[in-house]
VEXNU-492238 format. One record per residue (C-alpha): residue number from 1; residue in three letters; y negated, x, z negated. Coordinates in steps of 0.2 Angstrom, whole numbers, plus 2048, in hexadecimal, padded with zeros to 3 digits. Layout:
N
ATOM  seq  type    Y    X    Z
ATOM  NUM   ALA    Y    X    Z
...
This chain:
193
ATOM  seq  type    Y    X    Z
ATOM    1   TRP  566  A2D  525
ATOM    2   LYS  556  A29  519
ATOM    3   ILE  55D  A19  513
ATOM    4   PRO  54D  A10  50D
ATOM    5   VAL  554  A04  502
ATOM    6   ILE  568  A03  4FD
ATOM    7   ARG  56E  9F3  4F6
ATOM    8   PHE  57C  9F2  4E9
ATOM    9   PRO  589  9EB  4E4
ATOM   10   ALA  592  9DE  4ED
ATOM   11   GLY  591  9D3  4FC
ATOM   12   THR  59B  9C3  4FB
ATOM   13   ASP  5A4  9C8  4EB
ATOM   14   LEU  593  9C7  4E2
ATOM   15   THR  597  9B6  4D9
ATOM   16   HIS  5A2  9BF  4CF
ATOM   17   ILE  599  9D0  4CA
ATOM   18   ASP  591  9D0  4B8
ATOM   19   TRP  584  9DD  4BA
ATOM   20   ARG  589  9E0  4A6
ATOM   21   ASP  59C  9E6  4AC
ATOM   22   MET  592  9F5  4B6
ATOM   23   ILE  589  9FD  4A6
ATOM   24   ASP  591  A05  494
ATOM   25   GLY  58C  A00  485
ATOM   26   VAL  589  9ED  487
ATOM   27   PRO  586  9E5  477
ATOM   28   GLY  595  9DC  470
ATOM   29   ARG  5A2  9E2  47C
ATOM   30   VAL  5AF  9EE  477
ATOM   31   GLY  5B6  9FD  483
ATOM   32   SER  5B0  A02  492
ATOM   33   ARG  5AC  9FA  4A3
ATOM   34   PRO  5B8  9EC  4A6
ATOM   35   LEU  5BF  9EB  4B8
ATOM   36   PHE  5BA  9E0  4C5
ATOM   37   ARG  5C5  9D3  4CD
ATOM   38   VAL  5C2  9C4  4DA
ATOM   39   GLY  5CF  9B8  4D7
ATOM   40   GLU  5E0  9C1  4DC
ATOM   41   ALA  5DA  9CF  4E3
ATOM   42   ALA  5DE  9E1  4DC
ATOM   43   PRO  5D2  9E6  4CF
ATOM   44   LEU  5C4  9F0  4D4
ATOM   45   SER  5BC  9FE  4C8
ATOM   46   ASN  5AA  9FE  4C0
ATOM   47   GLU  5AA  A10  4BE
ATOM   48   PHE  59B  A12  4CD
ATOM   49   GLY  590  A06  4C2
ATOM   50   LEU  57C  A03  4C1
ATOM   51   GLU  57B  A15  4BA
ATOM   52   GLU  583  A1D  4C9
ATOM   53   PHE  57A  A13  4D6
ATOM   54   PHE  569  A18  4CF
ATOM   55   ALA  56F  A2A  4CE
ATOM   56   LEU  574  A27  4E1
ATOM   57   CYS  564  A20  4E6
ATOM   58   ARG  559  A2D  4DE
ATOM   59   ARG  565  A39  4E6
ATOM   60   LEU  562  A32  4F7
ATOM   61   GLY  550  A2D  4F5
ATOM   62   ALA  554  A19  4F8
ATOM   63   GLN  54E  A0B  4EE
ATOM   64   PRO  55A  9FF  4E5
ATOM   65   LEU  55C  9EF  4EA
ATOM   66   LEU  566  9E4  4DC
ATOM   67   PRO  56D  9D4  4E1
ATOM   68   VAL  572  9C6  4D3
ATOM   69   PRO  57D  9B7  4D7
ATOM   70   LEU  576  9A5  4D7
ATOM   71   GLU  588  99C  4DA
ATOM   72   PRO  58D  99B  4CB
ATOM   73   ALA  57D  991  4C4
ATOM   74   VAL  57D  987  4D4
ATOM   75   SER  58D  981  4D2
ATOM   76   GLY  58B  97D  4C1
ATOM   77   ALA  599  989  4BC
ATOM   78   VAL  58B  992  4B0
ATOM   79   ASP  57C  98B  4A7
ATOM   80   VAL  56D  990  4B1
ATOM   81   GLU  562  996  4A4
ATOM   82   ALA  571  9A1  49E
ATOM   83   LEU  572  9A8  4AF
ATOM   84   ALA  55F  9AB  4AF
ATOM   85   LEU  55F  9B2  4A1
ATOM   86   ARG  56F  9BF  4A7
ATOM   87   HIS  562  9C4  4B6
ATOM   88   ALA  553  9C6  4AB
ATOM   89   GLY  55E  9D3  4A1
ATOM   90   LEU  562  9DC  4B0
ATOM   91   VAL  54F  9DD  4B4
ATOM   92   ALA  54D  9E4  4A1
ATOM   93   TYR  55A  9EF  4A1
ATOM   94   CYS  553  9F7  4B1
ATOM   95   ASN  541  9F7  4B0
ATOM   96   ALA  53C  9F2  49E
ATOM   97   GLN  534  9FE  492
ATOM   98   LEU  53D  A04  483
ATOM   99   GLY  535  9F8  475
ATOM  100   ALA  530  9EB  482
ATOM  101   ARG  52F  9D9  47B
ATOM  102   LEU  53D  9D0  484
ATOM  103   PRO  542  9BE  486
ATOM  104   GLU  54A  9B7  476
ATOM  105   GLY  55D  9B8  476
ATOM  106   MET  55D  9C7  480
ATOM  107   PRO  565  9D9  47C
ATOM  108   ASP  559  9E7  47A
ATOM  109   TRP  55E  9EC  48D
ATOM  110   PRO  552  9FB  48C
ATOM  111   ALA  55A  A02  47D
ATOM  112   VAL  56B  A01  485
ATOM  113   ARG  566  A08  496
ATOM  114   ALA  55E  A19  48B
ATOM  115   ALA  56E  A19  482
ATOM  116   ASN  576  A1B  492
ATOM  117   GLY  56C  A2A  497
ATOM  118   HIS  55B  A22  49E
ATOM  119   PRO  54F  A1E  493
ATOM  120   GLU  541  A1D  4A0
ATOM  121   PRO  542  A0C  4AB
ATOM  122   HIS  54B  A0D  4BA
ATOM  123   GLY  53C  A04  4C4
ATOM  124   VAL  546  9FA  4D0
ATOM  125   ARG  53A  9EF  4D9
ATOM  126   TRP  548  9E3  4E3
ATOM  127   PHE  552  9D8  4DD
ATOM  128   GLN  55E  9CB  4EA
ATOM  129   LEU  560  9B8  4E3
ATOM  130   GLY  571  9B4  4EB
ATOM  131   ASN  57B  9B9  4F8
ATOM  132   GLU  580  9B0  509
ATOM  133   VAL  57D  99E  500
ATOM  134   TYR  583  995  510
ATOM  135   VAL  594  99C  50C
ATOM  136   TYR  594  994  4FB
ATOM  137   TRP  58A  986  4FD
ATOM  138   GLU  595  979  500
ATOM  139   LYS  5A1  97D  4F3
ATOM  140   ALA  595  980  4E5
ATOM  141   MET  58C  96F  4E8
ATOM  142   GLU  59C  966  4E9
ATOM  143   ARG  5A0  96E  4D7
ATOM  144   ALA  58F  969  4D3
ATOM  145   GLY  595  957  4D5
ATOM  146   ILE  586  956  4E2
ATOM  147   PRO  58D  94D  4F3
ATOM  148   ALA  588  952  503
ATOM  149   SER  57E  942  506
ATOM  150   ASP  572  947  4F9
ATOM  151   SER  567  955  500
ATOM  152   ALA  55B  953  4F6
ATOM  153   GLY  565  956  4E6
ATOM  154   ARG  56D  964  4EE
ATOM  155   TYR  55C  96D  4F1
ATOM  156   ALA  555  968  4E1
ATOM  157   GLN  565  970  4D9
ATOM  158   TYR  563  981  4E3
ATOM  159   ARG  551  980  4DF
ATOM  160   ARG  552  97F  4CD
ATOM  161   CYS  560  98D  4CD
ATOM  162   LEU  552  998  4D8
ATOM  163   ASP  544  993  4CD
ATOM  164   ALA  54C  996  4BD
ATOM  165   CYS  552  9A9  4C1
ATOM  166   VAL  541  9AE  4C8
ATOM  167   ARG  538  9A8  4B9
ATOM  168   ALA  543  9B1  4AD
ATOM  169   MET  544  9C0  4B8
ATOM  170   ARG  531  9C3  4BB
ATOM  171   ALA  530  9BD  4A7
ATOM  172   VAL  534  9D0  4A4
ATOM  173   ASP  52D  9D8  4B2
ATOM  174   PRO  520  9CD  4BF
ATOM  175   THR  520  9DC  4C9
ATOM  176   ILE  530  9DB  4D0
ATOM  177   GLU  534  9D5  4E2
ATOM  178   LEU  53F  9C8  4E6
ATOM  179   ILE  54A  9C4  4F5
ATOM  180   MET  552  9B4  4F8
ATOM  181   GLU  560  9B5  507
ATOM  182   GLY  56C  9A9  50E
ATOM  183   ASN  565  999  513
ATOM  184   PRO  570  98D  513
ATOM  185   ALA  564  983  522
ATOM  186   HIS  571  984  52D
ATOM  187   LYS  57E  979  526
ATOM  188   ALA  572  96F  51D
ATOM  189   PRO  561  96E  527
ATOM  190   GLU  559  962  51B
ATOM  191   VAL  557  973  50F
ATOM  192   GLU  54D  97D  51D
ATOM  193   GLY  53D  980  510
């Protein structure tokens, strides 16, 4: 088929996925990759993880596109800066050279990548911030305590999360290209722009 770009992982389950669960050798984690579970659904395996995905992309001649969740920060369930640092860690795992200077508080993700059999950077160009924002917009804003009548507050919350993630991810690799999908404007036209 000669598919030029392949997106992995997830779709609407993205909110519940942590990229660190899809690699081996995560600092501080005991054991192998944990199972992935959404609510009461049957657990899914992380046996096919990032390194397997990158190998598949190389074999098919496709470029990887990695989505990262925004909803945990938008809803206030996770600290915005903590989520931004987690996403920056993914960029470091994928693209930073061994020995690269990384943001304070970040594990040496390039060394973990090397221990996982790939000392050279993967050179991932595309990352997607969020997935189907229109699906979680209302509930996330309610959880964040921002009423529907406060459209400026909702926009500010969403923008704060986007800006923090963009800043952190580009601090690791300024050459990455970011995709933001899922305009909530059809449910909240005042957010357009």
